[in-house]
Steps between C-alpha positions, in 0.01 A plus 500: 500500500505531880765641731643339815704678767747286695692614807832333569505403133872453440550170682333191634125465489458854368726428203312174438169689488656749258619223267166319506287810447725634224487164323119520518508844333444731795670839518687553826589761758812373673571629851817455705778703662777434245449711187774322306352155557152630418614639167679177409190301588270732304721482191524122513125450537422751227746345255389143573124545512427832327321647799537846652686500831494817709763552771414651839780527757361502854600392850186372672661545841460876443179705483615667179553163333161366603326818384677495162367150431154586637484800268575276201226261611252788518574604140166461324635587154751214511328253732663206672289185469706272724709587807757257636614613846815292519765721663626361830799379699606308809713592800768270637481450874257421781258744658687776689816413306367687196522882521165669544563714192521183290182357654310822427637510147366149445153601622514805272568286192292193586196672653472875444616490138269207424206682658561827320577350160213250512262783590627728223465223243167362620334842497562558130436135415161512669410805292578303182331186632802276452851435625707278724745521788742231614663566838799274553503360854653171619413173670672664799169686539342186647751427777632704797821634350607846614458828317534347155224246554282757675532744211411230249203392715379859479531488120285185485230632735488841334483357149228249571296755693530758222409233244171441682426873511562526124303190406289552186693819415708336228817545707676183614744490790716203594774428754780281366672282762800309365760314704873510427561630148829519311559877506747759636291528818726302733825637359386858554413420860835326555333164562661174395285250310716188493307348790159535334381163359479488122137387505396827667614721211255634242566642154412871466359466148267219607390704802410797278318280248296327770418830669363654181290190436362513855418870463312424177301235689393759755700366794585741783782280632760310300745249647670404174622149571343177634792445741440826681124455493552171684738659751262787573212256541704297749597818687134563580490173696795588724426681830588868475759491778679202352483656154663817631790300646546296183488798266735700719760225475439450130505873429835548672637223280337585168311826474480876563404650833 
């Protein structure tokens, strides 16, 4: 039986990964900031699927939180076979309207934490000759869209580059780039969602299922829906300047900054 560690496990895509992996018989290490919610989630998954669910409370916007999770990933006696770097958030407001402390906190969680945790996991996985890492990014990575999109673009580039460096090591790395997903993401950022077209929404459980299938196929990039694959393909045909204008308008209406 293998063990998966999931950051941001108590809601949204992270919770969907936890449900899917537990149903498949994987033990879990659940990571989030809210100890109460973590314990409730661990109990529910254990009772429903008979798996072991370890709780690790950590704030990945803090060095201590990142290091606590990295230390667990370096544990060779109780190895983690799959890392899901899912923790993340959005800021409401345009560039220069968002406080610098919030921008830096986003980069800490989306970039530094992903780098440090991926490295801690991949090192021990390479020693064992097997393992996998899924870094959750966004389709915002492919369009000019402020700090959020820039941080997710970094996740994609880092993950695919690291995947090439670890080719033939037995360690698989993949960036997951969903579109709008029904989660707590927008509510936490104070963003309304009534104006987002229904066809743009994805189901978190389907996203997690597709991502795991793509990882098993050896993909380094997963866009888990034909609609968004088509949109991203069309975006490549639009001149960069025009794309920046369009995505700026769309982002102010729909997405995080």
